[in-house]
N, C-alpha and C positions, 0 to 999 in steps of 0.2 A: 256665485258666495260660499263664505264655509257655514256652515251648519252645526248651531248645537242642539240637543233634546232640550237642555235646562236649560235654554235661554234664551231667548230676543236677539239679544246683540252679536253681532256678529265674529265672526274667529278673533279676526283682529284688533276689533274693538277690545275684546277680553287683555288680550296680548299688550295693548298700545296702556290700558289703564294699569294694568298691573306687571312693569317689568322691573318693578324696584319691590316688591309685595312679595307674596308669597307664593310659591310654586301655581299657579290656577289650574294645573291638571288636566292641563290639555290634552287630547287623544292625540295620537298620528297620525296629521291628516290624508288624505290621495291625494296624489301629487298634479290631480286631476282638476279636484279644486283651485291648487296654486297656481297650475296655469290659467285659469278662466279669472282668479281676481287678478293676475298680471293682467289680462287681455283688459281688461273693465277697466283697470289704472293708466292703462294708456301711453306702457313705458317705450314704447319703442312706435315713430312713424314712420312712412318711407320721406323720403324727401319726394321734394314738386321736383321733375324734371324740364328743363327745357325743350318742348317740343320741336323746335326749330335745330336741334341739336343732338337729342337725345330719343334714343326708340326703345323702348322697357319689351324685353325678350323672355324675363321670365322671374316671378317673387312667391316666395311660401318659406312656411315655418323651418326651423331646423332645432328649434327647443321650441318649443310653443307659445307663447304667450312674453316668452324672452328672445328671442333673435333669430332674425330673417335672413333669407337671400335675397338677392335684388343683381338681377341679370339686366343687362342694358350694352345699347352699342351704341359707341357715338361717333359721329359723323364727321366732328369735328379731326376728332384723330386718327376714324377709318379703323377701329376694333371693337371688339366685344368687352365690358367688362366685371365683375363681382367684387360686390359689395356688399358688407357685413352690416350688419346694424343690430345693433345690440344696443344697452340700455349705457347711458354716458354716467359712471361714473364721479370727478372728477376732482366736485366736491367732498364725495367723501374718502378721496385718497386715505390719509391719516388715521381715519377710524378706520378706513379698510385695514390696512396695513396693521391696526395693531388687534383688529379682528384675527386674524390673517395667521397671529406667529401666535396668540392664545389659542385655538382654533387648532391649530396644525400639532400644538403639545400635547394638545386631549386628544387628538386623533394616532397618536403614532404610539400610544399607553395601551390602545384597541384595536381587535382585528377586525381590520375594512374590508376584510373579502367579504362578508356576508350579509346582507342589510348595509352597505354602506351609506344607500340614500338615510336610510331611519338613520344611523349614529352622529352622520353628522349634522341631520336635522336636527335632533335634539342637543348635541351640544351646541351646536348654535343658539338655541333659543338660549339656553345657559350662559351664553358669555354673550350675550346684545340683552341680555337684563338688568345686568349690570353696567349699563351705558347711561350717565347720567343725563345728555340729551333726548330731547325728543327726539320718536321713530316713526314717524307718518307711517300710513301703508306701502306708499312705493317705494322711499327709502330703504325698507326693511327687505322688500321683496329684488332691492335692487343689491344689497348687501349680501344677500341670501343666491343669485344668480351667480355673483363673481364670482362670491368664496367657494363655494360648492366648484365654480366652474376652476377654479386657482387647486384646490386642493384633492379633490376627483375625477380632477380632466387636466387637460397640459393649458388652458392657462390660455392666452388669448389664442393656440391653435386648434382648441376645441371645439369650435364652430361648427372648421371643416371637416373635421373627424365624424361630428353629427351629421355632415350633410351624405347621404347616402348615394348622390348622384354623380360623389368623385371618384375616380379612378386613383390620379395621382394625384400626389401633394406635395411642392417642392419648392424649398426654402434657400432661397442659392448664394445666402448671405447677408452681410451685417444689413440693416436700412435699404434692404432693395425689397420692391415688392413679393411676396409671396403667390407663386401661381398653380393656377390646377388645371385640372382634364377633367371635365364636365360632359359624363357621356351625351346629353343630347348637343351644346353648344363647343366643345372640344376644348380650345387652348385659351384660357383667361386671364387676365392680370385684376385680382383683388387690391382692394387698400387697407391690406393688413403688412405692416414692417415691422422688425423686431431689431430693439438695438443690442449693442455688442454683448450685455451685461444678461439681458433679457435671451439672446438665442444660446449663451452657452449655456444656462440654467435649468433653459427648455433641450437643448442637448442632453444633458446629463438625466436628467428625469425620464426623458424616453427613453435611454440605455438604462436604467435603475429600473424604471417597470419591467423591462424585457429581460433582467435578470446580465447586463452585459456590461463592463469594463469601457470606459473609457477616458483618458485623461489625456496630458500636454504629452508624456508621454509616452506614449499607444494613442492616435488622435485621430484613427479611423474605427469606424466598430459597425457591424451588419447585427437587423437584428428582429423577432417577431416577438409583434406586442402582442399583447392578452389578445385582442380579438384579432390576430391572426393577421394583422397587415403587416406587410415587412417596410424595414427600414433601414436606410443606409445613411449616415452618419459623421461628419469629421468636425471635431475642434480647433477652433483659433484658425490661426492665417496661415500657417505654416505649411499644410498639404492643398488647403484652398482659400485660394491669394483674396477672396476678399471677404472672409470670415468664414465660420461656424454656418455647416449647410443640414439639412435635414432632407431626404426622397421618400415618400409615403407610397408602398403600391397597398390601397387598400382592398382589406380585404370583403366580401361581401355577409353578412351572418345566415341572410337567406339566400339558397344559391339560384342563380338563373337557370329557367327552367327551358326547355326546346321550345313550348311557343312563345317564349319573349321572344329567343333569337329566329324565330318568325316572326313577329311583327318587327321586328327591327329589319325586318330585313338585312339581315346577317347570311339565308338560305333559302332557297324556297319550302313549300309542305314536301315536295315532291323528292327531294330532295334529302329531308332529317325522315322522310318515310323508309326511307331505301335505306339506312344510319342503321334505322330502326331494326329493319328486317335482318339489318349481318349483322346485327348487335345478337340479337334473341336467337340467331342463326349460328354463332360463335366463329363471327371470321375476328379477324386480326385488322386493327387501322390502324393508321399511325396520324396526325394531327401536326402538321406540320405551319410554321410562319415565320415572322419578323419577332423584335420583341415588342410587345403589351398587344398585338393581334388580336390575344382573345384564343386561342392554341387552349390554355386549363379550362374556362368557360365552355368553349363545345367540348370537350371533353368527362366534365362534371354533367351535364346538361346529356349525354351520352347514358352515362351508365345509367339513368335512371331508364334504362328500356332494357337493362339485364335480367332478365326470368326472375320472379322474385323467390328463394328459395337456394338460390347459387352461392356456394361459398366467393367469396373477395378477398385479393390481398390487393393494397392500395401503396405502395412504395415512393414515396417525394421528398427532396434536402427539406422543406417547409410545409405544416400541412395543412395544404386549402381544399382539397377534395371533403366536399360532404354527400358521402350515397346515405338513402332512406333503407338499407336489411339492418338486422341486426347478424348475422353471420358473412361478416365482413371486417377483419384482423386490418385497421389503420399504419399504419408503420413507417416511422421518419430518420435520417438520418441523425448518426451522432459525430461532434467534431471529437476531438479527444481531448477530456476531462483530465488534469494531473498527469503527475509521469509514469506513472502505474498505469493509468487507463487507456482503453486501445480504442481509434475512433470507428464508429463506422458507418462504411458508404452506401451507396446502394448496392455493391457488386454482394455485400454481405445480407445485405437485406432479399438480394433477390432467391439466394442459395437458400437463406433460411424459409422463404414463399414456397420453395417450390418443394418444400419437407410436412407444409400445411397442405398436399393437395386438393390445391384453391381451382375452380372449376374456369374462371377468371382472375389474371392478373393487369394491373392497372398502374402505371409507371408514371410519374409525373413528369418527369423530364430523361430524355438519352443521353449522355454527356459520354460516358467512355467505358472500359472493358464489361463492364455489366449490361450489353447491346448481344455482346454473344451470347448472354448462357441466357436471355431470353430469347434471341432468333429460336435456341436450343428448345429450350421450353416452349414453342410455337409450335414448332414440329413437331413434339412427342404428343402436343392435341390440349395446352395452356393456351386458352385463347384469352388475347394481350390486347391493351388500348394503351398506346401514349402519348406521346408530345417530341418533337424537337425542333431545334431551332434550323430553320433553312427557308428560304423564301420557295421554292417550286420542289418539282418533282426530282428533278435532272439532278440538283442538286442535293436533296435527301439523298439519292441514289451515292451519288460523291461520296458527300461524310461519313455514309453509314459504311463503304466497304476503306477510308482510309483513316490513319492515324488520326485520335487517338482512340478510332472508335471497335476500325478493322473490323467489321461484319463477311465473313467471306460471300461472293456476288452469286454463289452459286443457292447461298441460304436466302437473300432475300426476299424470293416471290412464293416463302411463306409468312410476307404481306398480305391480304388483301385485297385492302384498300387505302391509300394516302388524301387525305383533305388539307386544301391549301388554304389556308387563310392569310389572309392582308387586306392595308390598309387600302382604299380605294376614292378618288377625290369628286367630286359631283358638283353638281350647284348648290347644296347642301354642306357641305365642305366634307372635309376625314369622315367615312364610317365602314367598322368592319365587314367584310366580307367574307363569306367562302371561295373564293374564288374558281379555285377548281376543283374535282373529285374525280380521281383516278385510280381506274384500276390495274393489281400489278398481274403480271403475267409470267410464261413461263422463263427459263434460262436458257439464253441460246448461245453452247458453248461454240458455236464454229465463228461465232461473230463478237463474242465473248459481252453481250450484252441482255437486258430485259426488258421484254415485251410489256407496253402499257398499254392502256385504252381508256382515251381521253371521254369519261361520260356526261360531268355537268362540268357547266360553265360561264361563269360573269360575263358577259354582252355589253361593255360599257358602253357602244356605242346605240346597243338596244334598250338598255338600261332595264335589263331584264335577269333570270336565268336563263337559261338554254339547254336542252337535252341533245345530246350530240351524237350516241350508237347506241347496238343494244348490250345490256349488260352481260360480263364475261358471269359474274359471282351470282345472277339470278340461273343464266341457267346451268353452273355446278349444283348449284340448290337443286336445284330441279329434278339433275340426275339419281340425286346423293336423295333426296328423300321421294322419291318416285312419283311426285307430284308435275306434271303440265306446267310445260313455262308458261302458259296464257295463263292459267290460275295464280303462277308466281307475281306474274305480273298484275292480274288483278287485288292481289293481297296487298301492293304495293298503293294501288290509286285508293285502296279501303282506307289506310291508314294516310295517306295524303287527306281524305275528306276529312276523317279523326281530327285530324291537324287546325285543320283548316274550321271546321264547325266549332273548335274547343275554344278557339281564337275571338269565331264570332261571337262565341257567349264568355269570351273575357273571361274562362279557365287558363288563368297563367300564376296565380299562388302554387307553390312549392309543393303543397297539400295535397292539394285540389287536385293536381298535375299527376302526384304520381298516385296516388285515389283511383283515379281516370285509366292509367296505364297498366296499373295493375289487375282493376277489370275487367280491360281487353281479356291479361293475362290468362283470367279466373273465368271471368263470364261473358265473353263477348258478344254476344247477340243479343244482351241485356242492355249494352254501350252499342250497341246500332241504333236499339227500339229508342232510347232515349237522348241521342242525339240528331235520331228521324236521318240516318243516314243504310239506302240498301247495300246489301249484302253482293257485291260482283264475282266474287269466289265458286 
């Protein structure tokens, strides 16, 4: 409950008794206390599911005290469904709409970029004190939630924005159920639909907050939302027959870590240890796969293995990569803005990056002429990590050497390893996997072919990862550093043990993983001792 030193009366008791009186001068509250008050007043209740038809799969808060996600399996329909449970406000709609209009006018007059919740709350208190009808605590909380959701968020879309387990949100037209892609439960139909006017207003809202224009003359737009998520939108029914649409690929504020990927069985500890060793020893790595197979996620996780203090430049169309370094220059492309302005593409950014003398260049996605410059940079000693849309190593090489990319085939061996990501179907549905890791060998001029070495592979029959050969890269690093091959292999084993121990100790939070990797680079033996690992090297 809310606490006040000067009185034993509860916070809402004071507000309820003084709505139409003088300003009670109540301090701005702790939002955890608002959440607690909402829970105490049972604003929402999960429905009772028929046991012979529904099986509950998952349930968790989206906005504590106010909205929950309920995921269940429907035996009758033979599919899983996602339901948003939040406070019902049907009987207060007229009051809510009146307050919404007044609040919106007030908020337009102030800068809400900073402390926007505080500004909203203070203005909410002011307008609600003028309401003549009684406002009991549950009613106060429901109005607070819905108005905040509408004015600071994206209305009925906001609960899905709050759900950190969602990767994709799809609104496919008017009065059609919203669909989501969930990290645990894959594709799910939801209980949320939008009418024509509400959906058009939502499209305009997303575009406006992303500094993009969309109208019936130009009914399509792509945008980067304020939180970094990517949105593709259409307005009306001229280009999308069933009405306005929004597809959002969500951005996670907290990056996925290497231990997360291992815990999700995207790859094995030994495979991640191998990539760790390559990254630390300045090898060039490309991650390939189809759409939404997790290429950028794996790329971002791999950047944690870059030696601390090395200068890094990242080049992207949309800012998605998050690195824990200060010596990092993040750069993004810019489309042409105005008649006199020029667009800045990946090629421009890469040319600029080379003048900054980076030790590592990370390219979010290779698409065109910038690839030749990147391969030239790799051949002159700049280490590169990158991604490319291609389902196999063979298709990767084919894409690289043909238009519009056109990297000379003789330059492709400057790549050291290609990581192939894919969706794999199993008993638990689709899962992202590193399907294989192949090493790139020499270019054979006589056969016009590039040698490859399949090092790791996902075996669907055995439901496990397997190592198939000895590593070309580890042998080369052994020769370059004057370290015995057996000692290099022991290094991989040590790192694999570290990653396994970190997972065992639930070291998965971004800051904790960064701290452990940094300690390995600076004080290796101290980390071994802490995790109880014997150095095998």
